[in-house]
N, C-alpha and C positions, 0 to 999 in steps of 0.2 A: 671496506666498509665493517664495521662494528656492529654487526645484528644485534645483540644484544643493546647496545645503547639503542638501534634504530628503534625496536620495541618497547623498550623501556617508555624513550620520546613519543610513539603512538599514545601507548597505555595511560602518560599525563596528561596529555597535551589534546587528544580527541575522543579516547574511548569514554569519561565520562561522560561527554553530551549524547554519545552515541547508545550508552546503557540508560540516559534518560529520558530518550525518546522511548525506547526500547519499553522500556517501562510505562511511558503515559498510554501506549499504544495496549499494553496490558491491563490496563486499570488504577495501576498505580502511580496517582498523583499524589499532588505538595501535601491536598488537604488531608491524606492518611497519615502526614507527619507532626499536623497540627496538636498541641498540647492545652487542656484546660485545667483549671482549678477542682479540686477532685468535688466537691460540692454542685457543682453545675453540670448541666446537660452538655455531652461530649458528642451528638453523632455527628460522621465524618462521611459525608457521601461522596458519590463520584457520580458523574453523568459521562460515562466515556465519548463523548466527541470524536477525541482523537481516533480512535475504531473507525467509527462511522466514518468521517472523512476519508482513511483510508480506504474501505472499504468500497466505499460509495466511486472512489476515484478510480481503483482496481477494475471494479467491476465494470466499469461504463469504460474506462480502456481496454483492458485484455480478458472483459467477459467472452469477445466473439474471440477465437484462436487466427492468428497470423496468418496469412495466406503468402505464400511463397510462389512466384511466377515465373514458367524461365522459359525460353522456347528451344536448348538443347536437351533434346528426349533422353538422351544418358546421363547428364547431370541432373536431371529434373528426376530419375529415376532413385538416384542417388538421395537426393535431397526428401524424398520420400523414404526412403531406407530409415537416413538418419533419423530425422524429426520422429520417427515411429520407436526408434530402437530408445532414443532419450525422451517419450512423452513431451514432446517439445510444448504442448499446450499448457500442461501443468508447469513445465520450466519457466515457460514466460511468464505465469500470472504470480508464480512464486516471486522470479526477480519484478517483479512490477510490484510487490507487496512490500519487499525492500525500497526500494528505489520513493514509493508515499512515504512510508516511515522514515527512513534513516537519510534520505536527497540522493541515496546512494547504492549499488549492489554490485556484486562481483560471481564472475563465474570462472571456472577452469576447464578448460579443454584439451585433452588427452586420449591417446590410445590405453584402452584397455588391456585384458589379459588374452582376451581373443582377438587382439589388435583390430579393435572394432573403432570408430570413434564417439568418444562419451563428452557431454559439457555436463559440468554439477556446478551448484550455488554455494556459493562460500560466503558466512557470516563476516557483515562489516566490520562486526565487534573483532575479527580474528584476521582484519587483510587489510593490507594497504601497501600502496603502489607509489611508487618515485619516478620522475618525470625528468628527461634532458631538456637541459636550457635551450631548446631550439625554439622556432615559431609554432611549429606543429606541436612541443607536449608529445612525443614519440614516449612512450614507456622504457623507461631505463632495465627498470628492475623491479619485483611484485614479493612478498612477503605474505604466508600463510603460516598462522602458530598454534599450537592447541595444546591445553594440559594433560597429560593422562596422568590416572591414578593407580602405582601399584598395587593388586587388591590384598597381599599378603602385607606387605610393607603401610600401606597404606600412605606412601611416600608421593608427590604430587611433582612430575617434571616436566619440564618445558620440551617442547619439539617445536621446529621451525624448520619450513621447506622455501626457500631463495628461487623465485623463478626469474633467467634472464634469455637472452634470445638463442641462447643454445641448450641450455644446461638446469638442471633440478637440483639443486645443492643443501643437503639435509644438513642440519645440525642438531644436536642436545645440548641444549642451556641449561643447567643447575649451579652449584659455584662457579664452575669455565664452562665456557664455550666449545662443543667439542663438534667437531667432524664427523658426519659418519658416512658420507656416499656422495656421488658427484656423479648423477648417469643426464646421459644428451636426452631430448623430448622430443625432437623430429619434427616442429612444430613451424617452424622459422622464426618467428619473432616470440617475444613473450608471450606464454599461452595464459594468462589471466587478462579476464577482459571486462571493464567496468563500462556502467549504467549507471547513468546520472539524472537527475530531476529538471535540473536546471543548471544557470549559470552559475547559482553560487551552491550547487547541491545541498540543497535544504528542502526538509521534509516537507508534505501538504499540511499538515497541522501544527509545523512548528514556529509560524508565524502567530498565532493565534491561540496560544498556551495560555498567556496573562490571565486571556479571555474566559478561557476553560478553565482557570484557579477561579476565578471570581466570581462565575457560575457556581462553583461547587462550594465555595464561601458562602453567598446567598442562600442555596439551598440548604445546606447543613444549618446555617443558622435559622433557618425559617422554621426546622422541624426542632432546631432546639428550642426557639420562643414559644414553640407547642406544648412543649412537653414540661418547659416551664410555667407557662397558662395552666397545664391540668393539674399543677402542684402549688396550687395559688393557697394564700393564706389566708384563715377565718378569722375576720375582725369585730371585735367584740369591745361595744363602745356602754360604760356604763356598770360595768360589770367586773371582776376580777375571778380566775378561776386557778387551780392548781393541775401539778400534773395528774390526780385523781380525777378531777372534773372533767379535763379534758378525753381523759379517757371511757368515762360511762356517756360523756356526750359521742365518742365516736361509735360505742355500742348501740346506746338508746335512742340517737338519734333525735335527740330532746333537748332544747337550749331556754333554759329560763333567765329572763334578765326584769329588772323595775320596770316603771313606765314610763322612765327618760332613759331607756335603754337602748344598743342600735347593735344589730346584725349586718356584716355585708363581707363579701369578697376582695381581696386585695390581689389586683391582676394587671396585669402588663397590660399598656393599649399596644397592639401591633398591628400596625399602619399595610393590611395584607394588599391590599390596594398598589399603595408603592414598592412593595416586595414584588409582586406580580410583572408590575410597569419595567423592574431593572432588568431581573429575569428574560423577561420575553426582548426586552433590547440586547441583552449578551447573548444569545439565541441566535436571533437575526446577524447583529455583526460577528459573530465567530462566522456563520456561512458566507455571510455577505466577502469578510475580511478573508475567508481561504479559497474564494472563489469557486463555492461545492453548493452542488443542490441537495435541500432538505427534502427529499421524498417524501418524508415523513409529511410534510406540510399541505396543509388543506386546499391551500392555493395552488397545488402544483398536481393536476390532474392529469391519468393517462390519457383520458379519451381525448384530448387536443388535438386539433388538426396538427401534421406536419410542420406547416411553418410555425405556427404560434409555439411546439414543442421547441422548435429550433430557437425563439425568441430566447424564451424562458431558460434555454441552456448553455447560450451564449458566453457569459464570462465562465462557465466550465468548461466547455469547449476549449477556448482559449489556452485555459493554461494545461489540460491535456493535449492538446494540439503540441503545444509547446515541449512537454515531455515527449512528444511522439517525436518530435524531432529528434533529438539528444539519443534515444533511444535506436532508430534508425539508422543511426551513426556508428552505433556500437554492434547492432547487429549487421551489419555491411561487416564492422572486421571480425567479428566471429568466423561466418562465413567468406574471410578471406582466409583464415586460419586454416578452415574444413578444406576448402578446395588448395589449397598446397600441402597439406595432408593428404588427402585424395590423389595430388599429380606427383607426390613421392610413392605413390600406392601404382603408379604407372595412368592416371587421367593429366587427359587438358584443360583445364577446365579455368574461365574466367568469373571472378563472382562478382567482378559487376555485371552481369547479363542475371543476376537473380534481383527480380522486381519483389518489396514487399507491401501488403494491402494490408489494412488495419482499417476494420469495420466495428463503429463503436456498436455496445450493447444497450442499445434504444428500441421501444415500444416501435414498430417499423408499419407507417398510414400505407397500406397494401392499397387499399384504394388510389389513392396517390400515385405510387408509386405507378401500377397497370396504365392509369390513366395517360401518364405521360410515355409508357413505355409502346401505346396505342398510337399515341399521337407522331413518335419518331420514327415508327416502323416504316421501312422504306426509304429511309433518309440517313437513321444510324446503324451500323453492322447489327448484325445479329449478337456479336461476342460481346458487343459493349452493351446492347440493352440487357443481357444477361447476366453480367457483371452487377446491373443494378439492385437483381433482386436479392435481397436478405437469405434467403435459404437454399442459394444456388452459392455449395464453394467451392465447386470444381467444372471453370468453365467450358474447358475442352472436353473436359468427360459428358458434359450437359448439349453440345452441340455436336458431339457422337451422336448421340441418342437420338436429336432430333434430324440428324440424315439420315435415319430409319426408320424414321415414321414415314408415313403418305402423306402429300399434300393437302388431304382433308383432315389429317388431323394433326396437322403442323400448328405450334404455337402461335405464331406470326403467317401471313397470309400475305401475299405480296410479289409479284411478280421484278422478280432484278433484284430480292436480296441477297445480299452474299451472307455465305455462313462467316468468312472474317472479316 
């Protein structure tokens, strides 16, 4: 494998798109590169729909932490320790930001210097994966590269780590490609994990970039037209003035003409209503086409019932649910690798025993939920009922608390109701 050639191909074919998506998220849109003649207003405004779509999606999808359920108490304790050590909630949220922006995200799973299991996010602009030509598309190897600048000489040198199923191979790439080291990683498989947004690895605002550009153009031209309107020309009919007369008119604010003279302003007729209609249509199309809820829309009322809220969120939920399917698959691979690493340390774990629970970050209709729970008490187990409450993150712990309470203070009353 020619690692230098692989990196060059990535930088030529894939990196420009990723950099463009990153720029749009930061508000560096195409409108900022538009140039006009020097004598014309050239306001270039950015309405950052890209960032709005990403943050709304990520907040809805990963605003509430992923809950890990496992019946194996020993594995459950290890999961608790590992997720706390890696700040799992923030890590998953950060991955979700990249997924929504770039259409994909990467993480590296490894043993740190204290022999503890760590996982960290890698930038999609510095990472790529090569797959085997099998039906399952298993990962053959992964590459992470970065540039480092020497503080004294200011020379920039590129470094690359290649991860296969056994080794981490490090290279320095300048005029030649130099092998620096080759060390085992003990993860059992390629330790770089990929998360994708959808089948085509497309970001959430990527399908509506042209609509965002059009809105920025309309918004900018509206301000330019207003500025041009403010710089209107004074038209004098029946009178001729020189530069001194014009200066005197500006100072004294007096204009004298003969009886046939006429004075008026020459201004551009700006169709405000037509422009606003186009902007409103573009705004609607951006959110509709990207299947994202505009939470600032006056028609979106947080006081809606749970049923009404779910109806308004239907398209948004469909898109996020598709992202969740792919995320669960990658999350399972993360814990497959981690279980292999734990087994290497003496454990005997099966990653398939871990269940992932995602809870959407939306206002909960507690009245509706409590009514449903009261109606099902005695028919459905307390474990299932407690899992419906958005403020209960650990069902097992809550069940233990219930067991300590007397029958008079139980949350759910009813004979023959099992804790399980």
